[in-house]
C-alpha positions as CSV (number, residue, x, y, z in Angstrom):
1,M,43.4,-23.9,35.3
2,A,40.6,-25.7,37.2
3,L,37.5,-23.9,38.6
4,A,38.2,-25.6,42.0
5,E,41.7,-24.2,42.1
6,V,40.5,-20.7,41.6
7,R,37.7,-21.1,44.2
8,G,40.1,-22.7,46.7
9,S,42.8,-20.1,46.3
10,A,40.4,-17.2,46.8
11,R,38.9,-18.9,49.8
12,G,42.3,-19.5,51.4
13,A,43.5,-15.9,50.9
14,Q,40.2,-14.6,52.3
15,R,40.7,-16.8,55.4
16,R,44.2,-15.5,56.0
17,R,43.2,-11.9,55.7
18,H,39.9,-12.1,57.5
19,T,40.2,-14.7,60.1
20,D,36.8,-13.9,61.5
21,V,35.0,-14.7,58.2
22,E,33.5,-18.1,57.5
23,I,33.3,-19.0,53.8
24,H,30.9,-21.8,52.9
25,I,31.2,-23.3,49.3
26,R,27.9,-24.7,47.9
27,E,27.3,-26.6,44.8
28,V,24.5,-25.1,42.7
29,Q,22.6,-27.3,40.3
30,F,22.8,-26.2,36.6
31,S,19.0,-26.1,36.5
32,D,18.8,-23.7,39.4
33,G,20.1,-20.9,37.3
34,Y,20.3,-17.6,39.2
35,V,17.6,-18.5,41.7
36,P,19.9,-19.2,44.8
37,L,21.7,-15.9,44.1
38,R,18.5,-13.8,43.8
39,S,17.0,-15.3,46.8
40,G,19.9,-14.5,49.0
41,E,20.9,-18.2,49.7
42,I,24.3,-17.4,48.3
43,D,26.3,-14.2,48.0
44,V,28.4,-14.8,44.9
45,L,28.0,-17.3,42.1
46,L,30.8,-18.7,40.0
47,C,29.1,-19.5,36.6
48,S,29.6,-19.5,32.9
49,R,29.0,-16.6,30.5
50,P,27.0,-14.9,29.0
51,V,25.1,-13.3,31.9
52,E,22.8,-10.6,30.6
53,E,20.8,-9.9,33.7
54,P,20.3,-6.3,34.6
55,D,20.0,-6.9,38.3
56,L,23.3,-8.8,38.6
57,T,26.9,-7.6,38.5
58,V,29.3,-9.6,36.2
59,G,32.9,-9.8,37.1
60,P,35.7,-10.5,34.6
61,V,36.5,-13.9,33.2
62,L,38.6,-16.0,35.5
63,V,38.7,-19.3,33.6
64,R,38.3,-20.5,30.0
65,E,37.6,-24.1,29.2
66,P,37.2,-26.0,26.0
67,H,33.8,-27.4,24.9
68,A,32.8,-31.1,24.4
69,L,29.8,-32.9,23.1
70,V,28.3,-35.4,25.5
71,V,27.0,-38.5,23.7
72,S,26.1,-42.1,24.3
73,A,29.1,-44.3,24.0
74,R,27.1,-46.1,21.2
75,H,26.8,-42.9,19.2
76,P,28.9,-42.8,16.0
77,F,30.4,-39.5,17.3
78,A,31.9,-41.4,20.3
79,R,34.5,-43.0,18.0
80,R,35.8,-39.7,16.7
81,A,38.7,-37.8,18.1
82,C,36.9,-34.5,17.6
83,V,33.6,-33.0,16.1
84,R,32.8,-29.6,14.6
85,L,29.9,-27.3,15.0
86,D,28.7,-28.3,11.6
87,D,28.2,-31.8,13.0
88,L,25.5,-30.6,15.3
89,A,23.0,-30.6,12.4
90,R,23.4,-34.4,12.0
91,D,21.5,-35.1,15.2
92,T,19.3,-33.6,18.0
93,V,20.9,-31.4,20.6
94,L,19.2,-31.4,24.0
95,R,18.0,-28.1,25.4
96,S,19.7,-26.5,28.3
97,P,17.5,-26.5,31.5
98,R,14.5,-24.1,30.8
99,S,15.3,-22.1,34.0
100,L,18.3,-20.7,32.1
101,P,17.9,-17.6,30.0
102,D,17.3,-18.2,26.2
103,D,20.2,-16.0,25.4
104,W,22.6,-18.4,27.4
105,D,21.3,-21.4,25.5
106,A,21.4,-19.6,22.1
107,H,25.0,-18.5,22.8
108,H,26.2,-22.1,23.5
109,V,24.0,-24.0,21.0
110,P,23.6,-21.9,17.8
111,A,20.2,-22.2,15.9
112,R,22.2,-22.9,12.8
113,T,25.6,-24.4,12.0
114,P,28.4,-22.4,10.4
115,D,27.4,-23.8,7.0
116,G,23.8,-22.7,7.5
117,R,22.0,-25.9,8.5
118,L,19.4,-26.0,11.2
119,V,20.3,-27.5,14.5
120,G,17.5,-29.7,15.9
121,R,16.7,-29.3,19.5
122,G,15.3,-31.9,21.9
123,E,14.1,-32.1,25.4
124,D,15.5,-30.5,28.5
125,G,18.9,-32.1,29.2
126,G,18.6,-31.6,33.0
127,D,21.5,-31.5,35.4
128,R,23.4,-34.8,35.1
129,P,25.8,-35.1,32.2
130,G,24.6,-37.8,29.9
131,A,21.4,-38.4,31.7
132,H,19.5,-38.8,28.4
133,C,22.3,-40.2,26.4
134,P,22.8,-43.9,26.9
135,G,21.0,-46.1,24.3
136,R,19.9,-43.1,22.2
137,R,21.3,-41.1,19.4
138,R,20.7,-37.7,20.9
139,T,23.6,-35.5,21.7
140,W,24.1,-32.7,24.2
141,R,26.7,-30.0,24.2
142,L,28.2,-28.9,27.5
143,P,31.5,-27.7,29.0
144,R,34.4,-30.1,28.9
145,I,35.9,-30.1,32.4
146,R,38.6,-32.8,32.5
147,P,38.8,-33.7,36.1
148,R,35.0,-33.7,36.5
149,C,34.7,-35.8,33.4
150,R,36.5,-38.6,35.1
151,L,34.5,-38.2,38.3
152,L,31.0,-37.8,37.0
153,R,30.9,-39.6,33.6
154,P,28.5,-42.4,33.5
155,P,29.9,-45.6,31.9
156,D,27.8,-45.3,28.8
157,V,28.7,-41.7,28.0
158,A,31.5,-40.3,25.9
159,Y,32.9,-36.7,25.9
160,V,34.0,-35.6,22.4
161,P,35.9,-32.4,21.9
162,L,33.9,-29.7,20.0
163,G,37.0,-28.3,18.1
164,D,35.8,-25.0,16.7
165,A,33.4,-24.0,19.5
166,P,34.5,-20.9,21.5
167,P,35.6,-21.7,25.0
168,Y,33.3,-21.6,28.1
169,E,34.1,-18.5,30.1
170,W,33.6,-18.6,34.0
171,G,33.6,-15.8,36.5
172,F,31.8,-14.4,39.5
173,V,28.3,-12.9,39.5
174,W,26.7,-11.2,42.4
175,R,23.8,-8.8,43.4
176,P,24.9,-5.2,44.0
177,P,23.2,-5.1,47.5
178,V,25.7,-7.6,48.8
179,E,28.9,-5.8,47.7
180,S,31.2,-5.2,50.6
181,A,35.0,-5.0,51.4
182,R,35.2,-8.6,52.3
183,L,33.4,-9.8,49.0
184,K,35.6,-7.4,47.1
185,A,38.7,-9.0,48.7
186,F,37.5,-12.5,47.9
187,H,36.9,-11.5,44.2
188,Q,40.4,-9.7,44.1
189,A,42.0,-12.9,45.5
190,A,40.6,-14.9,42.6
191,L,41.5,-12.4,40.0
192,T,45.2,-12.3,41.3
193,H,45.4,-16.1,41.3
194,V,44.6,-16.3,37.6
195,G,47.1,-13.5,36.7
196,G,44.9,-10.5,36.8
197,E,46.0,-7.2,38.2
198,P,44.2,-6.2,41.5
199,D,42.6,-2.8,40.6
200,G,41.2,-1.9,44.0
201,G,37.7,-2.4,42.6
202,W,35.6,-5.1,41.2
203,G,37.4,-5.5,37.9
204,V,34.2,-4.9,36.2
205,P,34.3,-2.8,32.9
């Protein structure tokens, strides 16, 4: 299930129930981290796990998506149907933007492969998928989102499935001070769309 589908469904349900409410969807850059949320620019953020921030409330997982490795089209991995976590030790994996917490980066790119080898890390990968890949051997791991791959993939970049990596998990995050009946309804609409049971609350354990 696509992230845009969940977001659009929740937005449509909220508009039908609360006709006086305007919902604005804004794209947040990967490198922005939680800054727009904490500054009050946005009320709720759809982002990937883990989120270990004591000042933020984390809702349940809404979507799970498989991982991929982003590489230059000239990289040997680009010719493979699939790569494994152990393959990460064979090259340099770019860092996540430094504005993101270290625990998020460590969760998605382990310090060592399952067979115990050290994973070399490179420079900050930035926001654009593959921005540092063409013409180089460096690799960067990021979520595989099939519709966006077709839209955003530069011509010299390949997305190779990372077969044994756990899926990316996406859900809403918000600041407790903005909790309201309308925000709760928006969250519940998204939860219902993915097959969760509305619980009359936030769905937070």
